[in-house]
Structure formats: structure tokens, C-alpha cells
N, C-alpha and C positions, 0 to 999 in steps of 0.2 A: 227814882231809886232803883238800882239794879236788883234783879232777883238773886237771892242767896241760894244758888243751885245746890250747894253741898248740903245745906240744911233741908232743902226741899226733897232731895232724893233720900236722905236719911230718914225722913218721916215715913217713907213709903216702901222701904225694903220689904219685899214679901218674906214672911216668916212662917215656918211650918213646925208644929210641935207634935203632930200625929197624922194619921191617915186622913186625907181629904180626897176621896176617890174621883171627884169630878174636876179636881183642880191641881194636876201636877204642874210643876214649874218647868220652864223651857229655857234653853240656852241656844244661841244661834248667831248667824252673821247676815241674815237677809237672803242668802242663797242656800243655806243649809241650816237645819235646826233639829234638835232632839229634845224630847220631853222626858223627864226623869221622876222617879219616886223619891221617897224621903231618905233613901240611901245615897242620893246624888247620881245614881245610875238607873238602869232599867231592870232591877232585881226581882220585882214582884209585879209583873205585867197583869196577872189576873186580878189584882186588887184595884186596878184602875180600868174598869170595863169601858170599852168604846163601842162605836156603831158596828153593826153586823157581826156580833160576837167577837169583835177584835179588842184591842187595848188602846188606851190613850198614850201609852208610852211608845212613841213613834220616833223613827230616825229617817228624815226625808230631805231631799235636795231638789232644787228646781230642775236639775239636769236628769233626774232619775225617772226615766220613762220606759215602758215596755209595751209591746203589742203581741197578742196571741198569734201564732202562725195562721196565715190565711191560706188554708188548704183548698178553698173553693174558688179562688181567683176572683174575689169580689171587686167591683168597680163602684166607687162612691158616686159617680155620675148617675148610676142606676138607682140611687136612693131618692131621687127627686120626685115630687108630686106636683102636678100642674094645677094651678088655681085660676079660675076665670077672674079677670080684673078689668077695669075700664080700659087698660091698654092691651087687652087680649090675654091669652094664657101665659102665666108666669110660673116658672118652677121654683118650689121651695123645698128645703131639706126637712120634710115632714117625717113623722114617725107613725107608721101604720101597723096594725096588729099582725103578728106572726110573719114579719118580714125579716128574714135571716140576714140579708145584707145590711139593712138599717141597724139591726141589733149589733152586728159586728162592729160597724163604725161608731156606734154609740158607746160601745165598751172599750174601744181601742183608739188611740193609745191610752194608757192609764199610768198613773204615778205609782212607783214602787216604794215599799219600805226597805231601806238599805240594810237593816240588821238591828239586832238587839244587843245592847252592851250591859251585861248584868254583873254585879259584884258576887263573888263566890264566898258564901258564908258557911258555917258548919252545916253539915248535911241535915236535911229535914227542918231547917229553920223556917218558921212561918213569920208573916209580917207582924203578928201579935207579939212575937218575942223580940221585936226591935223596940228598945226602950230608950228613955232619956233623949228623945229626938229634939235637936235644935238646929234647924236648917234655915239659912239666910241667903237670899239672893242679893248680892252687893251690886246695885244697879250701876253705880258710877264706874265700876270696873268690869262689868259683865261676868262676874265670878260668883259661882255657887259654892257655898261652904256648908257641908252637911256633917253634923256630929250626932252620934248615937252609940248605944251599947247593945251587945248581943252576948249572952252568957258571961256577963261581967267583964268582957273585953270591950275596950273603947275603940271607936273608929272615927277618923276625921278624913272626909273625902272632899277634895276640891275639884270642881269641874268647870271648864270653860271651853268655848269654841273660838278658834282663831278667826280673826276678821279678814285675813288675807289668804286663807286656804280652808278647805272643808275638813278641818282637823279638830278632834276632841282631845284636850289635854286633861289627864286625870292624875291626881296625886292622892295616895292612900297612906295614912298613918294609922297604925293599929297595934294594940298589945297582943293580938291573936298571933300564934306561932305561924299560921299559914293563912293565906288569903289568895285572891286572884280575880281574874275577870273572865267571864264567859261570853263569847261572841256567837250568836245564833242567827241563822239566815233563812228567811222564808222564801217561798216562790211568790211570783206576782199574783194578784187577784183582780178579777173583773167585777167584784162586788161594787155597788155604787159608793160605799163609804169605808170599806175596810181594805187596806193595801197589803195585807198579809194572808198568805195561804200556806199553812203548815201541813196540809193533807196530801201533798204530791211531791215527796222527796226525790222521786226519780225524774222529775221534769226539769231539774236544774242541777248544776254542779258547783261544788266548792272545793278548791284545791289550794294547798299551802306550799309555799316555796321559801326556803331560807336563803337570804341574800346578805351581802356585806352591809352591815349597819342595821339590819332589821329583818322583818318577815313580810312577804307579800301574799295576800289571800286573793285569789282570782275567782270572781263570781260570774257564772254564765247561765243565762236563762234565755233560750232561743236566740234571737238576734241582739239581745242586750247583754252587755258585759261591763263590769267595773272592777276596780281593784281596791283592796283595803290594805294599807301599809301600816305595820305595827312596829313601833320603836319601844323597846323595853329591855331591862336587864333580866327579866324573868324568863322562864322556859315556856315556849309556845308549841303547842301540839294539837293535832286533830283529836277530838273527843267524840266524834260521830260524823255522819255523812255531811252535815251542815252545821257543825258546832266546832269552834276553836276555843281552846282553853289556854289562858295565860296564867301559869302558876307562879306565885310570888311568895318567897319564904326567905328567912334568914336576916331580914332587915326590918327596922321599925317603919321606914318610909320608902314608898315605891312610887315611881313615875312611869306613866304609860302614855304614849301619844298614838292615836289612831286616826289615820287620814283616809278619807274616802275620795276616790279619784276615778272618773269615768274613762273607760277604754274607747268606747264608740262615741265620738263627739260630733254633734251637729254644731253649727255656728252659734246657736243659742245655748248650747250645753256647757260652755266653758265654766269651770268651777271658779270659786271666789279668788283663788290665787293664780299663779302663772301657769299651772298645769304641768310643772316640770316633774312632779313626783318627789321632790326633795322635802322630806318630812321635817318640819321645824321642831325645835326642842320645846320642852315645857316652859322654860324661862323665856324663850323668844315669844311664845304664844301669849303668855301672861303679860309681858311688857307691851307688845304691840296692841293687844286687845284692850288693855287699860288706856293706852293713848287714843285709840279709835273711839272708845266710849266717852272719854273725857271731851274729845272734840265734838262728838254728837250732842252731848248734853250742854255744851256751850253755845249751841244755836238757840232757837226760840224757847222761851220758858214763861210760866205764869205761876204765881203763888196766891193762895186765897186764905191762908191760915188765920189771918187777922180779921176775917169777916164775922159779922154777927148773924150767922145762919147755922142752924144745927147740922146741916149736911155739907158745910164748906170743905171740911177735911176729906169727906168721902168723894166729893167731886174732884178735889185736887188729886186724890189717890187714883181715881179712874183715868185722869189725864196723864199722870206720870207713867202708869203702867201701860196705857195705850201707846204712849210714845215708845216704850221699850218693845212691846209686842209687835207693833207695826214695823219697827226697825228690823226685827229678826225674822219676820214672816213675809213681809210685803216689799222688801227692798232688794230684790234680785234682778236678774236680767230678763225675766219673763213676768207677765202679769200674774197676780196671785189668785188662787182659788178662794172661795169664800171662807174656808177654814184655814187658809194659809198653809203652813207646813206642820200644823198641829194634828190635823185629821185629813181625810181624803174625800171631801164632798165632791159629788159629780165625778168620781174616780180621779180627782185631781185636776180636772179640766177647769178652764177659766170661765167666769162669767164676765165678759167684757162690759156688760151693762152696769156692773157694779164697780168698775175700775176707778171711776172718779172718786168714789168713797175711799178706796184703798190708797189713792195717790195724792189727791189735791192738797192734803194737809202738809205733805213734805215740802211743797213749794212755799206754803204759808209760814211754816215754822223754821225756814232757813236752810233747807237741804234740797234745793231744786235738782241737784245732780241725780238724786234717787228717782225723781220723776222722769228725767231724761233717759235713764237706763231702760225704762219700759217704753218710752216714746221711740227709742231706737228699735225695739222689737216691732212696734207698729210700722216703723219705716221699713224694716227688713221684710215684713210679711205683707207689704202693700200689694204685691202682685196677687196674693190670694184674695184679698178684699176686692180688687178690681175685677177678678174673675167672677166673683159672686155677682157684682153689679152688671157685668157684661152679659152673663147668661140670663139675667132678668131684664135685659134691654135698656140698661142705664149706663151713662158715662160715670167716671170717677170710681170711688171705692166704697162698697157697702160692707161695714164691719159686722161680722157675726156676733151674736150675743153669747154663744157658748162654743168653745173650740179648744183644741190642744195646742202644743207649742208651735206648730207650723201654720196655725190659723185656718186649718181646714174645718169647715162648719160641721157641727155635730148634729145628726138626725135627732129631732125632738119635736114633740107636739106643741111646744110653746115658744121656745127661744128663737127659732128662725123668723118669727113674726113680730118680735120686739124691735122697736125703732129708737127708744129713748137713749140708748148708748151711742148712737151715731155721732152726735156733736161732741162726745167726750174728748177725742183727740184734739179738737180745736180748743176746747175749754182748758185742757191741761197744758197745751202749748202756750196759750195766752197767759196762764199763771206763771209758767217758766219765763216767758218774755218779761213779765213785770218784775219777777224776782231777779233776773239776770241784768236787765237794762243794758243789753249789748246788741248791736246790729247783727252780729253773727248768729244770734238766736233765731232771728227771722230767716236768714239764709238756710240755717240747718233744718228747720221744721216746715218751711213753706211748701215743699213738694207734698208732704203728707196732709197739711192743712188744705191745700188746693184740691187734691183728689177727694178728700172727705167732703168738701163743700160742693164740688161738682156734682156728686151724687145727690146731696141735699137739695141743690137748686133744681135738679131734673125730676125729683121724686114727686112733689106735690102736683095735684090736678085741680081743675076747677070744681067747685062745690056742685054736687049733683042736685041739690035742692034749691029752694028759693034764696037762702042766705048767700050773700056774696063772699068771695074769697077763695083762696087755695086751701085744699085739705089734703089728706093722705089717702092713697088708693087702698082699699081693702084687698087682701086680708092683712090685718095687723092686730097685735095685742098691745094694749097700753101697759105702762109700768105698774098700774094697779091691775095685777094679772087675773083677778077674779072675773074680769070682763071677757076672758078668753073665749067663752062659748059664743060670743057675738063677733068674733074676729072677721067674719065675712061681711059684716054690716058697718062696723065702726070706721069712721073716717076723720073724726075731729076730737081726739082726747085733749083736754084742756092743757095739761102740762106740756105735752109734746109739741103742740102748736106754738106755745110761747118759747120753749127751749129752742125750737127750730129757728124762730126769728132771731133770737140772741146769737145763736151759732152762726147763722148766715151774715148777720151784721158784723160780728167779730171777724169772720173770715174776710169780709169786704175790707175791713180796716187793714188786715194783713196784705191783701191784694194791692191796695193803694200804696202802702209802704214799699211794696216790691215793684212798683211801676206798672202794674196791670190794671189800669183805670177802667178798662172795658169790663173786666170781670167784676170789679168792685161795684160799678153801676148796676150791672145785671143782677148781682146777688142782693143788693139793697132793694132793687125793684121787686124782686120775688118776695123778700122778707116783708115789704110793705103790703103785698097782696095777700099774705096769709090771713086766714079767717080769724077774726077776733072772738075769743070765747065769750059767751053770754051767760049771765047769772040765771039760775033757775030757783025760784022760791027764795030769793034773797041771798043765795050763796053760789059759789062757782061749783058746777058739777064735775064729776070725773070725766064724763063724755058728753057730747052735745046731742044726745038722743036718749029715749027711754031705755033703761030705767034711770038714766041721769047719774044717780049716785048710789053706790053700794058701800055700806059701812063696814067692810072687811078688807083684809090684806093691807097693802101700802096705802096710806092717805096721800097718794101721789099728787093730787091736785094742788097741795100746798107747795110743791116744788116749783110751781110756776112763778113764785116770788119768794126768794130766800135762797134756795139752791140756785135758781136762776136769778141773776142780777136784775135790777129794775129795767124794764123794757118800755114802760109807758102804756102797755097793753092792758094790764089788769088794774082794777081800782083797789087801792089799799084798804078802803073801808069795807068793801065787799070781801076782800081776802081776810080781813080781821074777823068778820062775821063767820066766814068759812072755817077759820081756825077755831073759833069758839064752839061752833057746831060740832066739829070733829072731836074736840076735847070732851063734849057732853055725850056724844052718841056712838062713838066708835067701838067696835068689838076688838078689844085690846089683845085678846089671846091670839088673834090672827095676824098680828103685826110682826115686824122684823126689827132687829136692833138699830138699824140705821134710820128708822122712822122717827124716833124720838129726837135725835139731833136735827133731823130735817124739819120737824115742827118748831124746834127752837130757832132755827135760822129764819123761818117765816115770821115767828114772833118778833125777832129783832127788826126785820124790815118793816113791820107794821106798827112799831113803837110799843110793843108789849113785853118788856123785860120780865115781868112777873110770870107770863106764860112761857118764856124761854127757859127760866129756871125750873118751873113746874114740869115742862116737857122733858128736860134732861134727867130729872130726879124722881119722876113718877114711879111708884112702887108697882111694877108690872113684871111678869116673869121674863118677857123678852127684853126687858131693860135691866137684867141682872148682870152684874160684873163680879165674877168669882174672885176668890182670894188671890189667884194668879193673875188677875186682870182681864181675863178673856170674857168677852160678851157672850153669854150663854144663850143658845137658841132652843135646842131640844136635844134629846138623847141621840138622834141621828145627826145633829149638827152641834157638837159640843162646844164649838167656838165659832164666832161670826165676826171676822176681821173687818167687814164694812161697818159694823157697829162701832168698833174702836176708832177706825179712821174718820167716820162721820162725826163722832164726838169731838175729835181734835179740830176738825174743820168748823164745827159749830162754835166751839169755845174761841177759836181765832176770830170768828165774826163777832161774837159777843164782846170780846175785849178790844180788838183793833178796829172793828167796824168795817166800813167800805169807803171807797173813794168818794170824797165830798160828803160823807155821812156824819152822823153824830158820834161823839166819843162814848165808848163803852156801852153800846146800845143794848146789850143783853144782861147787864148787871145793874140792879137798883141800889138804893142807898144802904141796904143791909150788907152789901158786899164791898170789902176793901181788898182790891186786887193790885198786884204789881206784876207787870209783864215787860219783857223786852224781846226783840228779835222776831216778832210776829208781824207779818205783812198784812195790810188791809186787803179785803177782797175787792173785786170789781164792783 
């Protein structure tokens, strides 16, 4: 029976009736997004405190980047630190104390907040004076409807973001004689998590130009510039150095369209639309946004409402809202940062090691074209990854774990030594291939797959100890990052060894299909020589040396079976014992939101649907999903999009299973589920 999508969405429309300071709602298109308060705009930013003394009411786009002027003439090649390795000295983009060059490239480029769009209310109105709040996010249309009263005047504000341009459409109905919109613009910030700097008004310029059909606001900060186009029947004027006021009066209903458009374009910076600067009308935006969202919701779906489980509706809510949030935060032309377009973790830079969590579910739930957008970025930046490999003495492409839009590696004490993200482009391309079922998919992504695998095949070395097999040359940090202090000794982290094997075997399959049998044979031979992880005290350890297992941070050993498909390397019974041990002994406060779905995937693969459900719904702070659907991590990371993405991937595995696997491996008899449009995993 097909899923009743209309009823499914209606059950989980986010509804706001008062102040929820951790949980503002978001509207967006994947490339551009804004978070709003209960007025439907960004009227009370101080009531929604964000990281670094900022606010959660942000307006950000994947194309919005800035760098502070480099007055010292720094060269990123001077940021390298050489480490002794079995292959000789190898340079890494490390972070050393008091190194000004490294700090500069760590802080630059950084994502910017494009501006604040606030409703003009009677002077001195506080958020406590906003009454009778009834705010609903209509998921099927991507439309936010906010009703409230101030001083006995009613307000009805409708807000939506165009799916074909980076435009915000705003409709305001009110009984108040006057209202309006205030646009305020900050300078860029190099803080790790706050994209707004209001303390340096002389460092940037805001100019207003009246043009036929509207108003153009030009923003300039150093070498970064962008335009804001305003279409309105109201009066638009400067109200300060960096504040523009749109005065609306004389009518009960007002429409305003605000389009953000970059002036300085890199290839990856193209906005969602054509970039012509032709601002669409409110009616056009609402109509095509409705069509786009209806098409999106008509892809993969699952409903659980008929299940005999007290948390069935809660899990269903998390899934629905995660589909919405990943679509507006992680579906652009660039990889997504961990906080998406909601906040500015790592100054907006990407963690490529988490991209599989951001993206895999799109292929599984019927939208592989979204994955291909980011694979195109990998393809475009292949030269940067090959440069990293080449300077370290390897062929192929080595992908950085943290970088900006041009894939230039970021100096850091941890991320340059991570390797678990290296097979991700192969894994994602394989999911797209399975979803597309077209030979052209192989042709399109083979160059990237090939270069990624060439590095993977060259990177392992013979084990330095008595144990046979290929291992990794130190220094490295496993995905369980608490082992970082041992980075110059570790060579055999369990998960990475297994994932490497699967990645090389998968790439070999591509090579064979592309007629490169010699490469296929070579990669399979290397995969077969990789060291087989051995159990320690009855369970698989995180690494193959003392202290073997540390029960903090990511329980990444479980990703060797679950996240990674079956390779035949790990014993299912021992992995089941490892899963049970982790459930009993782990320090849950140190985890991340993606860890719980990761555990659920392992539980599916070892035949424990009870532990799959328990993992997804365990009551732990890092497994919190707020009223707006965001996976909360901490005050410094108020949203964690890999948590939402991994939830969708885990539920896909739990429902649709894997190739030649059992049906519904993650749901026991208490769950009555209906799903369609979800692809099995490998």
C-alpha cells in the first residue's frame, strides 16, 4: 500500500505558539536558507542566542564567502609541518601554536551572514508583547504562516524561499496602520561559529540604488560583494550606514520580495536560479515553490503511525523533519558544513569526512541528483586533492577532511590526519549508480572514482609488526578522534581497514566495467592484502594496539559493519558482542548525533532490530531532535545535520534492507510500517 504522504506531512507540521529560543524555524532551497522567529522574520534576534554571542536567526547561502585582507602576503605552502613516516618525511597541514600564517588560513575563507530581515513593529515592542502566536510551517508547500497580535493589532505573515532563485517572498496582512521591514547588514566575522560582526561599521559599505522595477542594495566587504534586490510597493530608504527600511502603509496587505545575488562569482558560487537578477513575483515564488516541494515529497516516504510502539510517531516526526531540513541545508552546489546553513560551525567550512552522512540518504530516498550536485564539486576540485596527494608522495587524489569551497586544506591539529572520509566519493558514486541504473553514470564519475582509488591503493604499507597484512602509515587519526594523541603510532584502526577494503573492491568493480581490467585486478589484490582486524577480549577494538578501546567519542568500530556493507572480514557474532558492549559501557555525553543511527545500522546487519530501535530512540542529549527537527549537539553547535542525514540513512536500511538481505531488518513485530520509493543499500 502506498504511503499517504499528505496525511504523513500534516501530522508533523512544526507548530509554534510561543518563544522557543533553541528552535527557530527555517525556510530555504538547499543553496540558501534563513531562520526566523515567531513573527515569520528575524525581528527579535536577541531572543534566539547563538554561538559566539551571535543569534540563531541567520541568512546564509552556499555562495556567501569572505576572506580578511592578506596584508602579510601569506603562502599556504608555508603552513606545512613535516612528519617522519615509513616513506620518509611527509608534509601535513598541521596547526602549531602562535603560527600567524596557519591561523590566517584556518580563519579564511569564512561564510558570511547575508543580512537580517526584521518586521517593523511599534517602537519599543518586546517579544513578551507578541501574543496569540500561531505559527505553522506547511511542509508540503515550503510555506511558513505566522499569526500573532501586538497591541490588539493582528498580523499575518507568510514567508517562503524560492526554489529557483535565492529570493525570500514575504506577505504581510495587518490591522496596524503602519508596518514595514528592516534590513540590517553586518560585517564578516572570523569567529569559529558566529558569522556576524556588528562592531566594525567602517569596514564595509551598504549603498542603495533606485532602479526601474525595484531597489538594488549593494554590499561590499573587502573583495566580497553581493546585491540585494527589493521589489515592493512600499518606500525604501537608508535608515543608517548599514540599515535599509521598507515602510509599508495605507493597505491591509503588503508583498515584498527580497533577492540575494552574488556579484563576485566563482564557478561554485552560482545561486539557485539563473543569476540574471530578474526578481520573481510573490505569486511566481509561491507557485513554483509549491510544485518543487510536492515533487520532492513524492519521492521516498515511510509512515509508522499504525505501529504498536509508544515512540512511533516521534520517530516518524524526526524522519519527516529531517527530510525537510536536509533538503534546505544540504542540497546545494557545495558540500554542507556540519551545521548546514543554520549556524556557522568551523566558520562555515566543510568536514568532508561527514559528507556521506549529509548525502547518502538522498540517493536512497529517490533524489540522486542532489548527490550528483556535490559529486560535481568533488570533480571540479579534483586538482586540489591530487596536489595534496602529490606533495605527500602519492598518486591519485587525497581528499582533505576540512576545507573551504576551493578544497584548499585547512590547517588543523586533527583533520589533516583523518582518513575515513577518503572512500566517501566512491561510496556516494556507487549509490548514485545504483539509483540511476544508467551507463552514463559510470562515464560521468569514473575519473573521480579512479583518482580517489589510486591514492587508496598506494597509501597502505606492510605491517611493521609480526601480524601480516597492509596497514596505514602513521601519522593518522581514526574516526574515533579521542585516539588523536597516538596519531604517530596508530596504523590499524578497525573501521578504516574494513572501509578501505570495501572502497577498493567497489572501485575495482567500476574499473572492470570501464574496461580497465589491470586496475581492477591490482585494486582487488591490495584489498585482499589489507590486515584483518582481530578481536580483543571478545570484541572488536577501536585500534589494533593498546589501549585498544576507549569508550568515548564516536563508537566508530561499529561502522565496520553497517555503515560499511558486508565485506566478509568481520565476524557478525563478534560485532554483535561489540555492539552490546558499547550499549552497556559507552560515555554517551561524548557522542555525536550520527552515532545513534550508525549503531542502528550495525544492529540491522547483525540481526538485532530491538537494538536498532533502541539506538535511534535512546534518551540522550546528543540524540535530541528539537521542535524544528534539528539534531541538537551543544550550544556551540546548535544543529548537527549529519545527525539528521544519518537518521534517514539508518531508517532506509531498517525498512528497505540491503541487496539480498532480509525484509525490514530494523523493525520488529511491534512496528507496522508502509514505505515506498526507498532503495536498498549495498
